[in-house]
C-alpha positions in Angstrom: 20.2 4.2 -12.4 20.6 4.1 -8.6 17.9 1.4 -6.8 15.5 3.7 -5.5 13.6 1.9 -2.4 9.7 2.0 -1.9 9.8 4.4 1.0 11.6 6.8 -0.5 9.0 10.1 -1.1 10.2 10.1 -5.0 10.3 6.9 -7.2 10.1 3.2 -7.1 12.7 0.7 -8.8 9.5 -1.9 -9.1 8.2 -2.4 -12.1 4.6 -2.8 -11.0 3.7 0.2 -8.7 0.0 1.7 -8.4 -0.2 5.2 -6.1 -3.8 6.6 -5.5 -4.1 10.2 -5.8 -3.7 12.4 -2.5 -7.1 12.7 -0.8 -7.7 15.6 1.3 -10.0 15.4 4.1 -12.6 17.5 5.5 -12.0 16.6 8.8 -8.8 15.1 10.4 -8.5 11.5 10.9 -5.7 9.2 12.2 -5.8 5.8 11.2 -6.6 4.2 7.9 -7.8 0.8 6.8 -7.1 -0.5 3.5 -8.7 -3.4 2.2 -8.7 -5.5 -1.1 -9.1 -8.8 -2.7 -5.7 -9.9 -3.9 -4.7 -13.1 -6.1 -1.3 -14.4 -5.3 -0.1 -17.6 -6.5 3.1 -19.5 -6.2 5.6 -20.1 -9.5 7.1 -23.2 -10.7 10.0 -22.9 -8.6 7.6 -22.2 -5.3 8.0 -18.5 -5.0 4.9 -16.4 -4.9 3.9 -13.2 -6.0 3.9 -10.5 -3.4 1.5 -7.4 -2.7 3.2 -4.7 -0.4 1.0 -1.5 1.0 2.6 1.8 2.1 1.2 5.0 2.6 1.7 8.7 3.3 0.2 11.2 5.6 0.5 15.0 6.3 -0.9 16.9 9.1 -2.9 19.8 8.7 -0.2 21.9 10.6 3.2 21.1 8.5 5.2 23.2 6.3 6.4 20.0 4.2 5.5 19.7 0.9 3.1 16.1 0.2 5.8 15.0 -2.4 8.4 15.6 -0.1 6.9 13.0 2.3 8.0 9.7 2.3 6.3 6.2 2.4 5.6 4.0 5.1 5.4 0.3 4.9 2.1 -0.9 6.6 1.5 -4.0 8.2 -1.1 -6.7 7.1 -3.6 -7.4 9.8 -3.5 -11.0 9.4 -1.3 -13.1 7.0 -3.0 -14.2 4.2 -1.6 -17.2 2.2 -1.2 -17.6 -1.3 -3.6 -19.3 -3.3 -3.9 -20.6 -7.0 -7.4 -20.5 -7.5 -9.0 -17.6 -5.7 -8.8 -14.2 -4.6 -8.8 -13.6 -0.8 -9.3 -10.8 1.2 -6.4 -8.8 2.7 -6.9 -6.0 5.4 -4.6 -3.5 6.7 -5.4 -1.5 9.5 -3.0 1.6 10.0 -3.8 2.6 13.7 -2.4 5.2 16.3 -1.1 8.5 13.6 -0.7 11.8 14.5 -3.9 13.6 13.0 -3.6 14.1 9.3 -6.0 15.8 6.8 -3.8 14.8 3.8 -3.0 10.8 2.8 -2.1 8.7 -0.1 -1.9 4.9 -0.5 1.0 3.0 -2.5 0.4 -0.4 -3.9 4.1 -2.4 -4.9 3.2 -5.6 -6.9 6.3 -8.2 -7.0 7.2 -11.4 -8.7 9.9 -12.9 -9.6 8.5 -14.4 -12.7 6.7 -12.4 -15.4 3.9 -15.3 -15.7 3.0 -15.4 -12.1 1.9 -11.9 -11.3 -0.2 -10.9 -8.1 -3.9 -9.0 -8.8 -6.0 -7.2 -6.9 -9.6 -6.1 -7.0 -12.1 -4.1 -5.1 -9.7 -1.9 -3.7 -11.1 0.6 -0.2 -8.8 2.8 1.6 -10.9 4.6 4.4 -9.7 7.3 6.6 -10.8 7.1 10.7 -11.0 9.1 13.5 -10.8 6.9 16.7 
C-alpha cells in the first residue's frame, strides 16, 4: 500500500484518525477555533505521543465536491508540553480564511508505542465570522 499523507483529500496512513462530520453553516464564516483537553505522555524512550489537527473548508461559490478538498494542518495557538499526570487545554485558532459555509476537522493521533497513546476529551470546533 502506498503512503497517504494527512493532507490528502482521501485516506490517511495513520492508525488513529478521527474526522468530524461535514458541518454546513447557515451564514458564512472565515475562521475556526478548535479547542479540546488532551493528554500526551512520554514513553520509556523519551518520545511523546502527538495530536495533530487538520481542517478543510468549502466556500459557497465553488464547483468542487467537499470530498475532493484536501486537508490543511492547523497551527496551535500556544504549544502544550506533554504531561504524565493530567489533561491540558489545546487551542487552535484558524484565522483569515476565505469565506466558507462548509467545514470539517480531522484529528490525527500518533505515538511510537502502542502503550503510550494520546487521549482527548471535551472537543469543540466553532466557526466564526470576524
